[in-house]
N, C-alpha and C positions, 0 to 999 in steps of 0.2 A: 203331570204335565197336561192339565186340562185345557190350557190355552195354546197348545201346539197341535200341529197337523201331522199325522203319520204319513210318511212318504215311503213306506216299505220298511227299511232297516234303520231309519233314523227319523228324527223329528225336525220339522222346519218351523221356527218361531214365526208368529204372525207379524212380520215387520211390514208396515205399509209405506215406508219411505220410498219415494219414487214411483209409487203406484199411480196409474192413470185413473183407475176406477176402484173404489172400495165398496163392497157390498156387505153390509152387516146390519143386524137389528139394533145393536148398541155399540157405540164407539166411546171409549174413555180416553181423555187426554190428560197427561200429567204436566204438559207444558203448553206452549202456544198452539192454538188451533185457528186456522184462518186461511187467507189467500196469500199467495206469494207477492213479492214486490211488483212483478210484471202485471198483475191483475189490478193494480192501483193506478188511478189517474187523477188529474185535477182540472178544473175549469173555472173561469171567472165570469160572472154574470155582468153584462153591460146594460146600460139604460136604467132600468129600475128593478125592484125586487119581483116584479111579475114577468120579467123577460125570460123566455125559454132558453135552455142551455142544451148542449149535446156533449155527452161523455160516454164512449163505448167501452167501458171497463166494468168489471164485476164489483169493484169497490172504489171509493174515491172521496174527494173533498170538493165541494162546491163553495166558492167564495162569492157571496152575494154582493150586489150593488150597494153603495152607501146611500142610496136614495132614502129620504125620510119616510118613516112609517108613522102615521098618526096614532094617537091613543086608541086602543081597542080596535085597531084596523086588522084586516086579514088580507093576504094575497096568496094566490096559487100560481105556481109555474111548472111547466112541463120539462122533464128531463128526458130527452131522446136518448135511448140507449139500446143498441143492437143486442146486448147480452141478456136482456130481461124478457121474460114471457109472462103471459097473463096468469100462469099458475104459480109464479114465484112470490116470495115475500121480500119486501124491501124494508130494511131497518135504517132509520135516520136518527141523528142526534146533533145538537149544536155543540161543536168542539170548542169554539172560542169566538170572541168579538163582541159579546153582549156587554153593554155599558152597565146594566143593572141585572142582578140575579133575579131570576124568575120573571123577566120582562117578556120573554118569548116562549111560544110553544110551537114545535115543528112536528109534522106528521105526514105520512104518505096517505093520500086519499084515494088514488086509483092506480092500478097496475094493469097494463095491457101488453100485448106483444110489441116490443120495441120502444116502450115509453112508460114512465110513471110520473105522477103528479105529486108535488110537495105543497102542502099548505103551511104557511108561516103566519102566525098570529102574534101581534103585539098586545099582550094582555095587561099592560100597565096603563096608567093614567097620564103618561108622558109620551111625547113624540121623540123618536130616536133616529139618528142617521148612522147606525152601526153597520159595519161590514162584518157579516157573520161568516164563519166557516162551518159548513154543514157536512158532516161525514155521512156516508151511506155504504151499505153493503147489501148485496143481493144473495138471498138464500135460495138456491135453485131447487126446484121440484122436478122429479122425473116426469116425462111426458105421460099424459093420461091415456 
């Protein structure tokens, strides 16, 4: 029983369901690992693709404006988010909405306490008016 904790006369399996804090050097998952539904939110950008948005959730989807992006153009927009700190890592990806495969590249370019900035690039030779859905999740780092 190398994965059990002795509690005197019996062993308690290391079940982390419902735990508020898990402290371990290695965590293995055999199924889903992530945030609960309550940690997820959505926001829709108004104006153009450079317009800032606010979403105070640990994970979510940002629906961009359908404003046209010129060929080889780049825009950056700020996501105000009370859940993020400068030590965190924010992961983003385009979930849907792109007219052409490989037309866009999305990346997080800065992370600060309370906000992160997403850079969106149209890397094609065509102008597009796509409404993109950009997923994000915040990987929290313990305070330094």
